C-alpha positions in Angstrom: -14.3 12.3 -40.6 -18.0 12.4 -38.6 -17.1 8.4 -37.3 -13.1 9.4 -37.1 -14.3 12.3 -34.6 -16.3 10.1 -32.4 -13.4 7.8 -32.9 -11.1 10.4 -31.4 -13.2 12.1 -28.7 -14.1 8.3 -27.5 -10.6 7.5 -27.5 -10.4 10.7 -25.4 -13.0 10.1 -22.9 -12.0 6.4 -22.5 -8.6 7.7 -21.5 -10.5 10.4 -19.2 -12.3 7.5 -17.4 -9.3 5.7 -17.0 -6.8 8.1 -16.0 -9.6 8.9 -13.0 -10.2 4.6 -12.7 -5.9 5.7 -11.3 -7.1 8.3 -9.4 -10.0 6.5 -7.7 -7.8 3.1 -6.9 -4.8 5.1 -5.4 -7.0 6.8 -2.8 -9.3 3.7 -2.1 -5.6 1.8 -1.5 -4.0 4.4 0.7 -7.6 4.6 2.5 -7.1 1.3 3.3 -4.0 0.8 4.7 -4.6 4.1 6.6 -7.8 2.1 8.0 -5.2 -1.2 8.4 -3.2 1.5 10.7 -6.2 2.7 13.0 -6.5 -0.8 13.0 -3.8 -1.4 15.3 -3.8 2.0 16.8 -6.9 0.2 18.7 -5.0 -2.8 19.5 -1.7 -1.0 20.9 -3.9 1.0 23.0 -5.6 -1.5 24.5 -2.0 -3.0 25.6 -1.1 0.4 26.9 -4.6 0.7 28.9 -3.6 -3.3 30.4 0.0 -2.3 31.2 -1.2 -0.1 33.6 -3.4 -2.6 35.4 -0.4 -5.3 35.3 2.2 -3.0 37.1 -0.8 -2.2 39.5 -1.2 -5.6 40.4 2.2 -6.6 40.5 3.2 -3.8 43.2 1.7 -5.1 46.6 4.3 -8.1 45.3 7.3 -6.2 44.1 8.1 -3.9 46.9 11.5 -3.7 45.8 11.2 -3.6 42.1 10.0 0.0 42.0 12.4 0.8 39.1 11.7 -2.3 36.8 7.9 -1.1 37.3 8.3 2.7 36.8 10.5 1.6 33.7 7.5 -0.8 32.7 4.9 2.6 32.6 7.9 5.0 31.8 8.1 2.5 28.4 4.5 2.7 27.8 3.7 6.4 28.1 6.9 6.5 25.5 5.0 4.1 22.8 1.6 5.8 23.6 3.3 9.1 21.9 5.1 7.1 19.1 1.3 5.9 18.4 0.0 9.1 18.8 2.2 10.9 15.7 2.5 7.7 13.5 -1.7 7.7 14.4 -0.9 11.5 12.8 0.1 10.3 9.5 0.8 6.5 9.3 2.4 7.5 6.2 4.8 8.8 8.1 8.5 6.8 8.0 10.2 8.7 10.8 7.1 8.1 12.7 6.3 4.0 12.2 10.3 3.8 13.5 9.8 5.9 16.4 6.4 3.6 17.1 8.8 0.6 16.4 11.6 1.9 18.8 9.3 2.5 21.3 7.4 -0.2 21.4 11.1 -3.0 21.7 11.8 -0.6 24.7 8.6 -1.6 25.8 9.0 -5.2 25.0 12.4 -5.4 26.7 10.9 -3.6 30.0 7.7 -5.8 30.2 10.4 -9.0 29.7 12.2 -7.6 32.5 9.4 -7.0 35.2 8.4 -10.8 33.5 11.8 -12.1 34.8 11.3 -10.4 38.2 8.3 -11.7 38.5 9.5 -15.0 38.2 10.9 -14.6 42.2 7.1 -14.6 43.1 5.3 -17.1 42.6 1.9 -16.0 45.3 2.1 -13.3 42.3 2.1 -15.8 39.6 -1.2 -16.9 41.3 -3.4 -14.2 42.1 -5.9 -14.0 40.1 -6.4 -10.2 39.0 -2.6 -11.2 37.6 -3.8 -14.1 35.6 -7.0 -12.2 34.0 -4.0 -9.6 32.8 -1.8 -11.6 31.4 -4.0 -13.7 29.8 -5.4 -9.9 28.5 -2.0 -8.6 27.5 -1.3 -12.4 25.7 -4.6 -12.7 23.5 -3.9 -8.6 22.3 -0.6 -8.9 21.3 -1.5 -11.9 19.2 -4.1 -9.0 18.1 -1.6 -6.6 17.1 0.2 -8.8 15.4 -2.4 -9.7 13.3 -3.0 -5.7 12.8 0.2 -5.1 12.1 0.9 -7.9 9.3 -2.7 -6.9 7.6 -1.4 -2.9 8.0 1.7 -4.6 6.1 -0.4 -6.3 3.5 -2.0 -3.2 2.4 1.2 -0.9 2.7 2.9 -3.4 0.1 -0.4 -3.3 -2.1 -0.3 0.3 -1.8 2.8 0.5 -3.0 2.9 -2.0 -5.4 0.1 -0.6 -7.6 1.5 3.0 -7.6 4.8 1.7 -9.1 3.6 -0.3 -11.6 3.2 0.9 -15.1 1.3 2.9 -16.1 0.0 4.3 -12.7 3.8 5.4 -11.9 3.2 8.3 -14.5 0.2 10.0 -12.8 0.8 8.7 -9.1 2.9 12.0 -8.3 0.6 14.5 -10.0 -2.2 12.3 -8.0 -0.4 13.7 -5.0 0.8 10.8 -3.8 4.6 11.1 -4.1 6.3 8.5 -1.6 5.3 5.2 -0.7 3.9 4.2 2.0 6.1 2.9 4.8 5.8 -1.1 6.0 6.0 -1.3 10.7 8.6 -3.1 11.6 9.7 -3.8 14.6 13.3 -3.8 15.9 12.5 -7.6 17.2 10.4 -8.6 14.4 10.3 -11.9 15.8 9.7 -11.6 19.2 6.8 -9.9 18.6 5.4 -11.5 15.6 5.6 -14.8 18.2 4.0 -12.9 21.1 5.5 -12.1 24.6 5.4 -15.0 26.7 3.3 -12.9 30.1 3.5 -16.0 31.9 2.9 -14.7 36.1 
């Protein structure tokens, strides 16, 4: 009977140890996708900080294109607000959709600005404009890479959470909802990094 008792308590201990392992892995994976979102946040903030420089540089050349410049700044501010909301809770589907929508509006406004700038060869040759455009292009590549890392981390988290046996414990441990991917409306255009050629 003593051996049976040891085996019984050994199995109970092993089960507890296994369940604690599931809890810890869920926490680890959730923290990874939240950290991956913070990397997106860093790159998007960098881009949002570059946009006013772009507009300031272009302002002197585009005196008759005030509406276009204002649209870019407005879209940038809207995207920054969306980023702040998503940063507060990267697992919120609504916040990620709002951010993706704001990013789509910003990409459209930047595209419109690029089309307008094509008519100003002096602006395209401006050294400050070339530096800002190179920084924006580099940042776009970093955003795409960071977004892919975030989506990979979310997929790993969701897959583990939905797998057997963690699926039985996830809800009890507070992992009630799947994390959401960050998908921009025009995903192909974002992944290809917009052409910022001035």
